[in-house]
C-alpha positions as a Markdown table, in Angstrom:
| # | Residue | x | y | z |
|---|---|---|---|---|
| 1 | Ala | 79.7 | 134.5 | 128.7 |
| 2 | Arg | 77.5 | 133.2 | 126.0 |
| 3 | Leu | 76.3 | 136.2 | 123.8 |
| 4 | Trp | 73.8 | 134.4 | 121.6 |
| 5 | Thr | 72.5 | 131.0 | 120.4 |
| 6 | Leu | 71.1 | 130.1 | 117.0 |
| 7 | Arg | 69.0 | 127.1 | 116.2 |
| 8 | Leu | 70.0 | 125.6 | 112.8 |
| 9 | Pro | 67.3 | 125.0 | 110.2 |
| 10 | Ala | 65.4 | 121.7 | 110.7 |
| 11 | Gly | 67.3 | 118.7 | 109.4 |
| 12 | Cys | 70.6 | 120.5 | 109.1 |
| 13 | Arg | 73.8 | 120.2 | 111.1 |
| 14 | Leu | 77.3 | 121.6 | 110.8 |
| 15 | Phe | 79.7 | 119.6 | 108.7 |
| 16 | Asp | 82.4 | 117.9 | 110.8 |
| 17 | Gly | 85.4 | 120.2 | 110.6 |
| 18 | Ala | 83.9 | 122.4 | 107.9 |
| 19 | Ala | 82.5 | 125.3 | 109.9 |
| 20 | His | 84.2 | 128.4 | 108.5 |
| 21 | Ala | 84.2 | 131.7 | 110.2 |
| 22 | Ser | 84.9 | 135.0 | 108.6 |
| 23 | Gly | 88.6 | 135.4 | 109.2 |
| 24 | Ala | 89.4 | 139.1 | 109.2 |
| 25 | Val | 85.9 | 140.1 | 108.2 |
| 26 | Glu | 84.1 | 141.2 | 111.4 |
| 27 | Thr | 80.6 | 141.5 | 110.0 |
| 28 | Thr | 80.0 | 138.1 | 108.6 |
| 29 | Ala | 80.6 | 134.5 | 109.7 |
| 30 | Val | 79.6 | 131.8 | 107.2 |
| 31 | Phe | 78.9 | 128.2 | 108.1 |
| 32 | Ala | 78.5 | 125.1 | 105.9 |
| 33 | Leu | 75.5 | 123.0 | 106.8 |
| 34 | Asp | 74.8 | 119.4 | 106.0 |
| 35 | Cys | 71.1 | 119.2 | 105.4 |
| 36 | Ala | 69.2 | 115.9 | 105.2 |
| 37 | Gly | 67.7 | 115.0 | 101.8 |
| 38 | Gly | 69.3 | 117.8 | 99.9 |
| 39 | Pro | 72.3 | 119.8 | 98.9 |
| 40 | Ser | 74.6 | 121.5 | 101.4 |
| 41 | Arg | 73.7 | 125.0 | 102.5 |
| 42 | Leu | 75.6 | 128.2 | 103.5 |
| 43 | Leu | 74.4 | 130.1 | 106.5 |
| 44 | Ala | 75.8 | 133.6 | 107.1 |
| 45 | Val | 75.3 | 135.3 | 110.5 |
| 46 | Arg | 76.4 | 138.5 | 112.2 |
| 47 | Pro | 79.0 | 137.4 | 114.8 |
| 48 | Asp | 78.0 | 140.2 | 117.2 |
| 49 | Asn | 74.3 | 139.2 | 117.7 |
| 50 | Gly | 73.7 | 135.9 | 115.8 |
| 51 | Ala | 71.2 | 137.5 | 113.3 |
| 52 | Val | 71.0 | 135.5 | 110.1 |
| 53 | Arg | 72.2 | 137.6 | 107.2 |
| 54 | Trp | 71.4 | 135.2 | 104.4 |
| 55 | Ser | 71.2 | 131.5 | 103.5 |
| 56 | His | 71.8 | 129.7 | 100.2 |
| 57 | Arg | 71.5 | 126.1 | 99.0 |
| 58 | Leu | 74.5 | 124.8 | 97.0 |
| 59 | Gly | 74.7 | 122.3 | 94.2 |
| 60 | Ser | 75.8 | 119.1 | 96.0 |
| 61 | Ala | 75.6 | 117.4 | 99.3 |
| 62 | Glu | 79.3 | 117.5 | 99.8 |
| 63 | Ala | 81.0 | 119.8 | 102.4 |
| 64 | Pro | 81.9 | 123.0 | 100.6 |
| 65 | Glu | 85.2 | 124.9 | 100.9 |
| 66 | Val | 84.2 | 128.4 | 102.1 |
| 67 | Thr | 86.1 | 131.7 | 102.6 |
| 68 | Val | 84.9 | 135.2 | 103.4 |
| 69 | Leu | 86.7 | 138.2 | 101.9 |
| 70 | Asp | 86.0 | 141.9 | 102.2 |
| 71 | Gly | 82.3 | 141.9 | 101.1 |
| 72 | Val | 82.4 | 138.6 | 99.2 |
| 73 | Thr | 81.8 | 135.0 | 100.2 |
| 74 | Leu | 83.2 | 132.2 | 98.1 |
| 75 | Ala | 82.0 | 128.6 | 98.2 |
| 76 | Glu | 83.1 | 125.6 | 96.2 |
| 77 | Asp | 81.2 | 122.4 | 96.5 |
| 78 | Gly | 82.6 | 120.2 | 93.7 |
| 79 | Thr | 80.0 | 121.4 | 91.2 |
| 80 | Ala | 80.9 | 125.1 | 91.0 |
| 81 | Leu | 82.7 | 128.0 | 92.6 |
| 82 | Arg | 80.0 | 130.6 | 93.7 |
| 83 | Ala | 80.6 | 134.1 | 94.9 |
| 84 | Tyr | 78.0 | 136.0 | 97.0 |
| 85 | Arg | 77.9 | 139.7 | 97.9 |
| 86 | Asp | 77.8 | 140.7 | 101.5 |
| 87 | Asn | 74.0 | 140.9 | 101.4 |
| 88 | Gly | 73.8 | 137.3 | 100.0 |
| 89 | Glu | 73.0 | 138.2 | 96.4 |
| 90 | Pro | 74.8 | 136.0 | 93.9 |
| 91 | Leu | 77.8 | 137.8 | 92.3 |
| 92 | Ala | 79.4 | 135.2 | 90.0 |
| 93 | Glu | 79.6 | 131.5 | 89.3 |
| 94 | Trp | 82.3 | 129.3 | 87.7 |
| 95 | Ala | 80.7 | 126.0 | 86.8 |
| 96 | Gly | 82.8 | 122.8 | 86.7 |
| 97 | Glu | 83.7 | 119.7 | 88.6 |
| 98 | Asn | 86.7 | 120.4 | 90.8 |
| 99 | Val | 87.1 | 124.0 | 89.6 |
| 100 | Cys | 89.3 | 124.9 | 92.6 |
| 101 | Gly | 91.2 | 121.6 | 93.2 |
| 102 | Asp | 91.7 | 120.4 | 96.8 |
| 103 | Ala | 91.2 | 123.8 | 98.4 |
| 104 | Ile | 89.2 | 127.0 | 97.8 |
| 105 | Cys | 90.4 | 129.0 | 94.8 |
| 106 | Pro | 92.9 | 131.7 | 95.6 |
| 107 | Ala | 91.1 | 135.0 | 95.5 |
| 108 | Val | 91.2 | 138.6 | 96.7 |
| 109 | Val | 89.0 | 141.7 | 96.7 |
| 110 | Ala | 90.9 | 144.8 | 95.5 |
| 111 | Glu | 89.6 | 148.1 | 94.2 |
| 112 | Gly | 86.0 | 146.9 | 94.0 |
| 113 | Arg | 86.9 | 143.8 | 92.1 |
| 114 | Leu | 86.9 | 140.1 | 93.0 |
| 115 | Val | 90.1 | 138.6 | 91.5 |
| 116 | Val | 90.0 | 134.8 | 91.5 |
| 117 | Val | 92.2 | 132.0 | 90.0 |
| 118 | Tyr | 90.3 | 128.9 | 88.9 |
| 119 | Arg | 90.5 | 126.0 | 86.6 |
| 120 | Pro | 88.1 | 126.5 | 83.6 |
| 121 | Asn | 85.6 | 123.7 | 83.0 |
| 122 | Gly | 87.2 | 121.0 | 80.9 |
| 123 | Ala | 90.7 | 122.4 | 81.3 |
| 124 | Arg | 93.7 | 120.1 | 81.7 |
| 125 | Gly | 95.5 | 119.7 | 85.1 |
| 126 | Gly | 97.7 | 122.8 | 85.3 |
| 127 | Asp | 95.6 | 125.2 | 83.2 |
| 128 | Arg | 94.3 | 128.1 | 85.2 |
| 129 | Arg | 92.5 | 131.4 | 84.5 |
| 130 | Leu | 92.8 | 134.7 | 86.4 |
| 131 | Glu | 89.6 | 136.7 | 86.3 |
| 132 | Ala | 88.5 | 140.0 | 87.7 |
| 133 | Val | 84.7 | 140.5 | 88.4 |
| 134 | Asp | 83.3 | 143.9 | 89.2 |
| 135 | Ala | 81.8 | 143.4 | 92.7 |
| 136 | Ser | 79.0 | 146.0 | 92.1 |
| 137 | Thr | 77.8 | 144.7 | 88.7 |
| 138 | Gly | 79.0 | 141.1 | 88.5 |
| 139 | Arg | 80.5 | 141.8 | 85.0 |
| 140 | Val | 83.9 | 140.4 | 84.1 |
| 141 | Ala | 86.4 | 143.3 | 83.9 |
| 142 | Trp | 89.2 | 141.1 | 82.5 |
| 143 | Arg | 90.5 | 137.6 | 82.3 |
| 144 | Arg | 93.8 | 135.9 | 81.3 |
| 145 | Asp | 95.6 | 132.6 | 81.5 |
| 146 | Ala | 97.6 | 132.2 | 84.7 |
| 147 | Pro | 99.8 | 129.7 | 86.5 |
| 148 | Ala | 98.3 | 127.6 | 89.4 |
| 149 | Tyr | 98.8 | 130.2 | 92.2 |
| 150 | Ala | 98.8 | 128.8 | 95.7 |
| 151 | Ala | 97.6 | 132.0 | 97.4 |
| 152 | Met | 96.8 | 135.7 | 96.7 |
| 153 | Thr | 96.7 | 138.9 | 98.8 |
| 154 | Ala | 96.4 | 142.6 | 98.2 |
| 155 | Ala | 98.3 | 145.4 | 99.8 |
| 156 | Gly | 99.3 | 149.0 | 98.8 |
| 157 | Gly | 97.2 | 148.9 | 95.7 |
| 158 | Arg | 98.8 | 145.8 | 94.3 |
| 159 | Ile | 97.9 | 142.1 | 94.2 |
| 160 | Tyr | 100.5 | 139.5 | 95.1 |
| 161 | Ala | 100.2 | 136.0 | 93.9 |
| 162 | Leu | 102.3 | 133.1 | 95.1 |
| 163 | Arg | 103.6 | 130.5 | 92.7 |
| 164 | Arg | 104.6 | 127.1 | 94.0 |
| 165 | Arg | 107.5 | 127.1 | 91.6 |
| 166 | Leu | 109.0 | 129.6 | 89.1 |
| 167 | Ser | 108.7 | 127.1 | 86.2 |
| 168 | Ala | 108.4 | 123.4 | 85.7 |
| 169 | Ala | 112.2 | 123.0 | 85.8 |
| 170 | Leu | 112.8 | 125.2 | 88.9 |
| 171 | Leu | 111.7 | 124.4 | 92.4 |
| 172 | Pro | 111.8 | 127.7 | 94.4 |
| 173 | Ala | 108.5 | 129.5 | 94.8 |
| 174 | Gly | 107.9 | 132.9 | 93.2 |
| 175 | Val | 105.7 | 135.9 | 93.7 |
| 176 | Asp | 104.0 | 137.7 | 90.9 |
| 177 | Val | 102.8 | 141.3 | 91.4 |
């Protein structure tokens, strides 16, 4: 049975194949909207009743990559990677063309911090940075250079990051803890 219906803002439609739901987060589903005459937009709704939680315009008209973590939404649209709190307030932004590459930047929320791997603006191909942002204040807690991780997850008070290869000369993947 249909639980609810939501009319999209005037002039907007869902990107083909770019509607992203919340994954394991039950309180928020975020959708990428293609809006005529302007940049793309994010629309966050409550999955249980369809109420709009928040909406934000992004920096380009391209379809963004979107993911929803525990209390944080990440969106990358080719101009920047943006992080929003659960209530829609901006949390952090990493400017730069293609800051994530071909997919959303690997990220995890652990112990009240958003930990994200991104390519700094102007960096060469394989250069990446690992950065932790306090989710309550938006301040950077720490940052360091990192390999190009393919994925990250948190469990048991630890963060696990998957490398595609141990080093340039070795092919097997590796996991950093």
